[in-house]
C-alpha positions as CSV (number, residue, x, y, z in Angstrom):
1,M,-13.8,-13.1,109.8
2,S,-10.7,-11.1,109.5
3,L,-9.9,-8.8,106.7
4,E,-7.2,-11.1,105.2
5,A,-9.5,-14.1,105.3
6,T,-12.3,-12.2,103.5
7,A,-9.9,-11.1,100.7
8,T,-8.7,-14.6,100.2
9,F,-12.3,-15.9,100.0
10,L,-13.3,-13.3,97.3
11,S,-10.2,-14.0,95.2
12,V,-10.8,-17.8,95.1
13,R,-14.5,-17.2,94.2
14,M,-13.7,-14.9,91.3
15,T,-11.2,-17.4,89.9
16,R,-13.7,-20.2,89.9
17,T,-16.3,-18.0,88.2
18,L,-13.9,-17.0,85.4
19,A,-13.0,-20.6,84.8
20,A,-16.6,-21.6,84.6
21,T,-17.4,-18.8,82.1
22,V,-14.4,-19.9,79.8
23,A,-15.5,-23.5,79.9
24,L,-19.0,-22.6,78.9
25,A,-17.8,-20.5,76.0
26,L,-15.6,-23.3,74.7
27,L,-18.5,-25.7,75.0
28,C,-20.8,-23.5,72.8
29,L,-18.1,-23.0,70.2
30,S,-17.6,-26.8,70.0
31,A,-21.3,-27.4,69.6
32,S,-21.6,-24.8,66.8
33,A,-18.8,-26.3,64.9
34,C,-20.2,-29.8,65.1
35,G,-23.6,-28.5,63.8
36,K,-22.0,-26.9,60.8
37,A,-20.0,-30.0,60.0
38,D,-23.1,-32.1,60.1
39,N,-25.0,-29.7,57.7
40,P,-23.7,-29.9,54.1
41,A,-25.6,-26.8,53.1
42,V,-23.6,-24.5,55.4
43,D,-20.0,-23.5,54.8
44,A,-17.2,-22.9,57.3
45,T,-18.1,-19.2,57.5
46,G,-21.7,-19.8,58.4
47,G,-23.1,-19.1,54.9
48,A,-25.1,-21.4,52.7
49,K,-23.3,-23.2,50.0
50,S,-24.3,-22.7,46.3
51,G,-24.6,-25.0,43.4
52,P,-26.8,-28.0,42.5
53,G,-27.1,-30.6,45.3
54,G,-25.6,-28.3,47.9
55,G,-22.2,-28.6,46.2
56,R,-20.1,-25.5,45.4
57,S,-20.5,-24.5,41.8
58,G,-17.4,-23.9,39.7
59,R,-15.1,-25.1,37.0
60,G,-15.6,-28.8,36.4
61,G,-18.2,-29.2,39.2
62,G,-21.9,-29.4,39.4
63,G,-22.6,-32.1,36.8
64,P,-22.1,-32.2,33.0
65,V,-20.9,-29.0,31.4
66,P,-22.9,-27.8,28.4
67,V,-20.6,-27.2,25.4
68,T,-20.7,-27.0,21.6
69,T,-18.7,-29.4,19.6
70,A,-17.6,-30.1,16.0
71,L,-16.1,-33.0,14.1
72,V,-12.5,-32.9,12.8
73,Q,-12.7,-33.0,9.0
74,K,-10.3,-34.0,6.2
75,K,-10.9,-32.0,3.1
76,A,-9.2,-29.9,0.4
77,M,-8.1,-26.4,1.7
78,P,-6.7,-23.6,-0.4
79,V,-3.3,-22.1,0.4
80,T,-3.5,-18.4,0.2
81,I,-1.5,-15.2,0.9
82,P,-3.4,-12.3,2.5
83,A,-2.8,-8.7,1.4
84,Y,-4.5,-5.4,0.9
85,G,-5.1,-4.0,-2.6
86,I,-6.4,-1.0,-4.4
87,A,-8.5,-1.0,-7.5
88,E,-7.2,0.7,-10.6
89,A,-8.8,1.5,-13.9
90,Q,-7.2,-0.5,-16.7
91,Q,-7.4,2.7,-18.9
92,T,-7.7,6.3,-17.8
93,V,-8.2,8.9,-20.5
94,Q,-8.1,12.7,-20.0
95,I,-10.2,14.3,-22.7
96,R,-8.7,17.5,-24.1
97,S,-9.6,19.5,-27.2
98,Q,-7.2,19.6,-30.2
99,V,-8.6,22.9,-31.5
100,T,-9.5,26.2,-30.0
101,G,-13.1,27.4,-30.1
102,E,-16.4,27.9,-28.3
103,L,-18.0,24.9,-26.7
104,S,-21.4,24.6,-28.3
105,S,-22.8,21.5,-26.6
106,V,-22.1,18.8,-24.0
107,N,-23.8,15.6,-24.9
108,F,-23.6,13.6,-21.7
109,T,-24.0,14.1,-18.0
110,E,-21.4,13.8,-15.3
111,G,-20.8,10.3,-14.1
112,Q,-22.5,8.7,-17.1
113,D,-21.3,5.5,-18.6
114,V,-20.2,6.1,-22.2
115,T,-19.2,3.8,-25.0
116,K,-16.3,4.0,-27.4
117,G,-17.1,6.4,-30.3
118,Q,-19.9,8.2,-28.5
119,E,-20.1,12.0,-29.1
120,L,-19.2,13.9,-25.9
121,F,-18.6,17.5,-26.9
122,V,-19.1,19.7,-29.9
123,I,-17.1,22.9,-30.5
124,D,-18.5,25.5,-32.8
125,P,-17.6,24.2,-36.2
126,R,-18.3,27.3,-38.3
127,P,-14.8,28.8,-38.2
128,F,-13.3,25.5,-39.2
129,Q,-15.8,25.0,-42.0
130,A,-14.9,28.4,-43.4
131,A,-11.2,27.6,-43.1
132,L,-11.8,24.3,-45.0
133,S,-13.7,26.1,-47.8
134,Q,-10.9,28.6,-48.1
135,T,-8.2,26.0,-48.4
136,Q,-10.3,24.1,-51.0
137,A,-10.6,27.3,-53.1
138,V,-6.8,27.8,-52.9
139,L,-6.4,24.2,-54.0
140,A,-8.7,24.7,-57.0
141,R,-6.7,27.8,-58.0
142,D,-3.4,26.1,-57.7
143,Q,-4.7,23.1,-59.5
144,A,-5.4,25.1,-62.5
145,T,-2.0,26.8,-62.4
146,A,-0.3,23.4,-62.1
147,T,-2.3,22.1,-65.0
148,N,-1.3,25.0,-67.2
149,A,2.4,24.7,-66.2
150,L,2.4,21.0,-67.1
151,A,1.0,21.8,-70.5
152,Q,3.6,24.5,-71.1
153,R,6.3,22.0,-70.1
154,T,5.1,19.6,-72.7
155,R,5.1,22.3,-75.5
156,Y,8.6,23.6,-74.4
157,A,9.9,20.0,-74.6
158,D,8.7,19.7,-78.2
159,L,10.3,23.1,-79.1
160,F,13.5,22.2,-77.4
161,K,13.7,19.0,-79.4
162,R,13.4,21.0,-82.6
163,Q,16.0,23.4,-81.3
164,L,13.6,26.4,-81.5
165,I,14.3,27.5,-77.9
166,S,17.4,27.5,-75.8
167,R,18.1,25.0,-73.0
168,D,17.8,27.8,-70.4
169,Q,14.2,28.5,-71.5
170,Y,13.3,24.8,-71.4
171,E,14.8,24.2,-68.0
172,A,13.0,27.3,-66.6
173,Q,9.7,26.0,-67.7
174,I,10.4,22.6,-66.1
175,A,11.2,24.4,-62.8
176,T,8.0,26.4,-63.1
177,A,5.9,23.2,-63.6
178,D,7.6,21.5,-60.7
179,A,6.9,24.4,-58.4
180,A,3.3,24.5,-59.4
181,Q,3.0,20.8,-58.6
182,A,4.6,21.3,-55.2
183,T,2.3,24.1,-54.4
184,L,-0.6,21.8,-55.3
185,E,0.6,19.2,-52.9
186,A,0.9,21.8,-50.1
187,D,-2.6,23.0,-50.8
188,K,-3.9,19.4,-50.6
189,A,-2.2,19.1,-47.2
190,A,-3.8,22.3,-46.0
191,V,-7.2,21.0,-47.0
192,E,-6.6,17.8,-45.1
193,T,-5.6,19.8,-42.0
194,A,-8.6,22.0,-42.2
195,R,-10.8,18.9,-42.6
196,L,-9.2,17.3,-39.5
197,N,-9.7,20.5,-37.5
198,L,-13.3,20.4,-38.5
199,Q,-13.6,16.8,-37.3
200,F,-11.9,17.7,-34.1
201,T,-14.8,19.9,-33.3
202,R,-16.7,16.7,-32.5
203,I,-15.0,15.1,-29.5
204,L,-15.7,11.3,-29.2
205,A,-15.1,8.9,-26.4
206,P,-11.9,7.0,-27.1
207,I,-12.8,4.1,-24.7
208,T,-15.8,2.6,-23.0
209,G,-15.9,3.7,-19.4
210,R,-17.4,6.0,-16.9
211,T,-17.0,9.8,-17.0
212,G,-16.0,11.9,-14.0
213,S,-16.8,15.5,-13.2
214,L,-17.0,18.1,-16.0
215,G,-14.2,20.7,-16.2
216,V,-16.0,22.8,-18.9
217,H,-19.5,23.9,-19.7
218,Q,-21.4,25.0,-22.7
219,G,-20.3,28.4,-23.9
220,D,-16.8,28.2,-22.5
221,L,-13.8,29.1,-24.8
222,I,-11.9,25.9,-25.2
223,R,-8.2,26.1,-25.8
224,A,-6.3,23.4,-27.7
225,N,-4.2,21.1,-25.4
226,D,-5.2,22.9,-22.3
227,A,-3.6,21.8,-19.0
228,N,-6.9,21.0,-17.4
229,P,-8.8,18.1,-19.0
230,M,-12.4,18.6,-20.1
231,V,-13.4,15.3,-18.4
232,V,-11.7,12.1,-17.4
233,I,-12.9,8.6,-18.4
234,N,-12.1,5.5,-16.4
235,Q,-12.5,2.0,-17.7
236,L,-14.3,0.0,-15.0
237,S,-14.8,-3.3,-16.8
238,P,-12.5,-5.1,-16.7
239,I,-10.5,-3.5,-13.9
240,Y,-7.2,-4.0,-12.1
241,V,-6.5,-4.6,-8.4
242,S,-2.9,-3.8,-7.5
243,F,-1.4,-5.4,-4.3
244,A,1.9,-6.4,-2.8
245,V,3.0,-9.6,-1.1
246,P,6.2,-10.3,0.8
247,G,9.1,-10.9,-1.4
248,R,9.8,-14.3,0.2
249,Y,6.7,-15.7,-1.6
250,L,8.0,-14.6,-5.0
251,T,9.4,-18.1,-5.8
252,D,6.1,-19.8,-4.9
253,V,4.1,-17.2,-6.8
254,R,6.1,-17.6,-10.0
255,R,6.1,-21.4,-9.7
256,Y,2.3,-21.7,-9.3
257,Q,1.7,-18.9,-11.9
258,A,3.7,-20.9,-14.5
259,Q,1.3,-23.8,-14.0
260,K,-1.9,-21.8,-14.3
261,P,-3.2,-18.2,-13.7
262,L,-3.5,-17.7,-10.0
263,A,-6.9,-16.9,-8.6
264,V,-7.3,-13.8,-6.5
265,H,-10.3,-13.1,-4.2
266,A,-11.0,-9.4,-3.5
267,T,-13.4,-8.6,-0.7
268,G,-14.6,-5.2,0.6
269,Q,-16.4,-4.2,3.7
270,A,-20.2,-4.4,4.0
271,A,-21.8,-0.9,4.0
272,L,-23.9,0.3,6.9
273,P,-26.8,2.7,6.4
274,P,-26.3,6.1,8.1
275,G,-26.7,5.8,11.8
276,A,-27.0,2.0,11.9
277,Q,-25.0,-0.1,14.4
278,P,-22.7,-2.8,13.0
279,P,-23.1,-6.4,14.2
280,P,-20.7,-7.6,16.9
281,P,-17.4,-8.9,15.5
282,P,-16.9,-12.6,15.2
283,V,-15.1,-14.4,18.1
284,L,-13.9,-17.3,16.2
285,G,-10.6,-17.1,14.3
286,S,-9.1,-14.4,16.6
287,M,-6.1,-16.5,17.5
288,P,-3.0,-15.8,15.4
289,A,-1.4,-18.6,13.4
290,T,1.7,-20.2,14.7
291,R,4.8,-21.9,13.3
292,G,4.9,-25.5,12.3
293,G,6.4,-28.3,14.3
294,N,9.7,-28.1,12.4
295,G,10.1,-24.5,13.4
296,A,9.6,-23.2,9.9
297,A,7.0,-20.6,9.2
298,A,3.7,-21.8,8.0
299,V,3.1,-21.5,4.2
300,P,1.1,-18.4,3.7
301,Q,-1.4,-17.6,6.5
302,G,-5.1,-17.7,6.0
303,P,-7.0,-14.6,5.1
304,D,-8.0,-13.7,8.7
305,S,-4.5,-14.1,10.2
306,G,-2.8,-10.8,10.8
307,G,-6.1,-9.0,10.2
308,S,-6.0,-9.1,6.4
309,G,-7.3,-11.1,3.5
310,Q,-10.8,-12.5,3.0
311,P,-13.2,-12.0,5.9
312,P,-15.6,-14.6,7.2
313,S,-18.4,-15.2,4.7
314,G,-20.4,-17.8,6.5
315,L,-24.2,-18.0,6.7
316,D,-24.2,-16.6,10.3
317,A,-22.2,-13.5,9.2
318,R,-24.4,-12.8,6.3
319,K,-27.5,-13.1,8.5
320,A,-26.0,-10.7,11.0
321,E,-25.2,-8.2,8.3
322,A,-28.6,-8.4,6.8
323,A,-30.2,-7.9,10.2
324,A,-28.1,-4.8,10.7
325,G,-29.3,-3.4,7.3
326,M,-25.8,-3.7,5.8
327,T,-25.3,-3.8,2.1
328,P,-23.6,-7.1,1.1
329,A,-19.8,-6.8,0.9
330,V,-18.0,-6.7,-2.4
331,S,-16.7,-10.1,-3.3
332,E,-15.0,-10.7,-6.7
333,I,-12.7,-13.3,-8.2
334,G,-10.0,-12.4,-10.7
335,R,-6.7,-13.7,-12.1
336,V,-3.1,-12.5,-11.7
337,S,-2.1,-10.7,-14.9
338,F,1.1,-8.9,-13.9
339,I,4.1,-9.6,-11.6
340,D,6.6,-6.7,-11.2
341,N,10.1,-7.2,-12.5
342,A,11.8,-6.1,-9.2
343,V,11.2,-6.4,-5.4
344,D,10.8,-3.1,-3.7
345,A,14.0,-2.7,-1.6
346,S,12.4,-0.3,0.8
347,T,9.5,-2.6,1.8
348,G,10.7,-6.1,0.8
349,T,7.5,-6.7,-1.2
350,I,6.7,-7.6,-4.8
351,R,3.9,-5.8,-6.6
352,L,1.2,-7.8,-8.5
353,K,-1.9,-6.9,-10.5
354,A,-5.0,-9.0,-10.9
355,S,-7.6,-8.5,-13.6
356,F,-11.3,-8.7,-12.6
357,P,-14.2,-8.8,-15.1
358,N,-16.2,-6.4,-12.8
359,G,-19.3,-6.6,-14.9
360,D,-21.5,-5.2,-12.2
361,H,-19.0,-2.4,-11.4
362,A,-18.7,-3.6,-7.8
363,L,-15.0,-2.6,-7.8
364,W,-14.3,1.1,-8.2
365,P,-11.0,2.8,-9.0
366,G,-9.2,3.9,-5.8
367,Q,-11.2,1.4,-3.6
368,F,-9.3,-0.5,-0.9
369,V,-10.1,-4.2,-0.7
370,Q,-8.8,-7.3,1.1
371,I,-7.0,-9.7,-1.1
372,A,-6.5,-13.5,-0.8
373,L,-4.0,-14.8,-3.4
374,E,-4.7,-18.5,-3.9
375,L,-1.5,-20.4,-4.7
376,T,-2.7,-24.0,-4.6
377,T,-5.0,-26.4,-2.9
378,E,-3.9,-28.8,-0.2
379,D,-5.7,-32.1,-0.4
380,N,-6.6,-34.1,2.7
381,A,-6.0,-31.3,5.1
382,I,-7.0,-31.9,8.8
383,V,-9.4,-29.0,9.6
384,V,-11.1,-27.8,12.8
385,P,-13.1,-24.6,13.5
386,A,-10.9,-21.9,14.8
387,G,-12.8,-21.7,18.1
388,A,-11.7,-25.2,19.0
389,V,-8.0,-24.3,19.4
390,Q,-6.9,-22.7,22.6
391,P,-3.6,-21.1,23.5
392,S,-1.5,-21.8,26.6
393,Q,2.0,-21.3,27.9
394,S,3.0,-24.7,26.7
395,G,1.5,-24.4,23.2
396,T,-1.9,-24.8,21.6
397,Y,-4.4,-27.5,22.6
398,V,-8.0,-28.7,22.1
399,Y,-10.5,-30.5,24.2
400,V,-11.3,-33.9,22.6
401,V,-14.5,-35.6,23.5
402,K,-14.1,-39.3,24.4
403,P,-16.8,-42.0,23.9
404,D,-17.9,-41.7,27.6
405,Q,-18.7,-38.0,27.2
406,S,-15.7,-36.9,29.1
407,V,-13.0,-34.6,27.6
408,E,-9.3,-34.9,27.4
409,V,-6.7,-32.2,26.6
410,R,-4.8,-32.8,23.4
411,T,-1.8,-30.7,22.3
412,V,-1.9,-29.8,18.6
413,V,0.4,-28.2,16.1
414,I,-1.1,-25.6,13.8
415,L,-0.1,-25.5,10.1
416,R,-2.1,-22.3,9.2
417,Q,-5.4,-20.6,9.7
418,Q,-7.7,-20.3,6.7
419,G,-10.7,-18.0,7.4
420,E,-12.6,-19.4,10.3
421,Q,-10.9,-22.8,10.0
422,I,-7.5,-24.0,11.2
423,V,-5.4,-26.6,9.4
424,I,-3.8,-29.0,11.9
425,A,-0.4,-30.5,11.3
426,Q,-0.3,-32.9,14.3
427,G,-2.5,-34.0,17.1
428,L,-5.9,-34.8,15.6
429,Q,-7.5,-37.4,13.4
430,P,-10.5,-37.1,11.1
431,G,-13.8,-38.0,12.7
432,E,-12.7,-37.0,16.2
433,E,-15.0,-34.6,18.1
434,V,-13.6,-31.4,19.6
435,V,-15.1,-28.7,21.8
436,T,-15.6,-25.3,20.1
437,E,-17.4,-23.4,22.8
438,G,-17.5,-23.6,26.6
439,Q,-13.9,-24.5,27.2
440,L,-13.5,-22.1,30.1
441,R,-15.7,-24.4,32.4
442,L,-13.8,-27.6,31.4
443,T,-11.1,-29.5,33.1
444,P,-9.5,-32.8,32.0
445,G,-11.9,-35.6,32.6
446,A,-14.9,-33.4,33.0
447,K,-18.3,-34.7,31.7
448,I,-20.0,-32.7,29.0
449,T,-23.4,-32.4,27.4
450,T,-23.9,-30.8,24.0
451,G,-26.8,-29.5,22.0
452,A,-25.4,-29.8,18.5
453,R,-22.4,-31.2,16.7
454,G,-21.0,-30.5,13.3
455,N,-19.1,-28.0,11.2
456,P,-20.5,-24.5,10.9
457,E,-19.5,-24.4,7.2
458,D,-21.0,-27.8,6.5
459,P,-24.7,-27.6,7.7
460,S,-25.4,-31.1,6.5
461,S,-23.0,-32.5,9.0
462,A,-24.7,-30.9,12.0
463,R,-26.8,-33.3,14.1
464,R,-28.4,-33.5,17.5
465,R,-27.2,-35.7,20.3
466,Q,-29.9,-38.2,21.3
467,G,-31.5,-37.3,24.6
468,H,-30.2,-33.7,24.5
469,P,-32.5,-31.7,22.3
C-alpha cells in the first residue's frame, strides 16, 4: 500500500472512532437524566430532595402549617395619651433655725419618716431662758413704775380741779404716766419675744414626710436663718407626678376633665437584682400605630406606641419578671389635679400634674415613670392582639382563618394600639379567628393547624382545637 493510501485509511478510522465515542457519551447522559426524572427523591443536581413525602420543604408547602390564633373581640377599650413623668413631693420644707445657739440634740435619724409636730432638734435653751427671766424682771419693775405714775395722775387730776396746781404740772404728770404705760407695753413685747426664742430652741416638724440627709450634728453652732438647711423634709403621701402632653390634645383633656377627674396610670420599671439578666423583651406590640382610614391621626396612641406609656402587664410578663428575680414594677393610679395655664411655646406641650395617694411610698420624688393619661373609654371596640397585624408595602394585613382551616389575607385599618392590643377600624368582625404567630410560613390559601386559640389577656377564652392537643 502506498503512503498516500495508508494516510487516508488512518484518517477515516480516527473519524469513525471519535464519532462512536461521542455517541456513547450522549447515550449515557440521556440515560442518567431519565433515571433522575423517574426518581422523585433526587433533584436536578443529583442531590436528594428534602421535606415530608419527598417534596421540597418551604413556605406554604409540606402539609398544614402550625400556628397560634386568637379570636377577634368586641369590648370596651380606654383611650389614652402616653407620656413620661417625674414624681414631685407635694410639699418640700427646708428646716432652718430661727435662733443662734449650740445644737444640743438631734431626735431623729436620717431618712426617717416623721409626723407633723414631732420634735426634730433641740438648741441649748439656757441662754434663752436667762433672757426670758431678765425681760420678765424688767417688766415687773416697769409695771410698778407705771402703777405709781397712774396713781400720781389721779391725785394730780384732783388737785388741778381744785386749782391747787398749775396746768403745766398736771399735763407733765399725764405725760409721765403715759410714758410709763408705753414702757410697760414694750416690756411685755420683749418678754413675748424672749418666750418665742425659747420655744424656737425646740424645732418641730412642720409637715408629715420623710427626712433627708442631716446638714448639722450635735454640738454644732447653729446660726439663725443659715443658708444651708439643717434637714429637708419631703411629703411622700400624697405625691404629685408632673408630665407633659402635646398641646394638640389640650381641647380633649379639658373637655373630658370637665366631665370627671381624668385617671392617670403611672408605671415604673421592674428592678433587677445586681448581676441578674433581664427577661427577653416582648415581641408583640412592636409595630407602630398608623393613621386611620380618613387620613386623620389616630386619637391618642396606646401606651406602647412610640416607646412610652404603660408597659405590658400581662400574666406572661409578670411570670418572666418573677423568674428573673425582678422586683415588681411600680404601678399606681391617680387623678389629674392641675392643668397649666399656658402651652410651652418651645416644646408645644402642656404641663399637667396628677395626684397619687402613694400610701406604700412606691413613688419617690425625682423618680421617672411612664404615664398613660386615660381620656375616655371606647365601647364596642374591635380588638386583636398586636402580633396578629403585619406590615406590608400596601398597608397592614392579617391572616384570617376560614372554616376549612385555610387562611386568607385581609387588609385592615388600624385605629390605635393599646398596650399589647390593637383597635381595628375596618377589616374585621367580632368572632373571626386570626393568626398571631407563624405568619412567616403562610401563603394565601395555606392549610394550618393550631394548638390553642384565644386572647392572651382573657384566659377563659382560650380553648384547644379538637384532634390537635
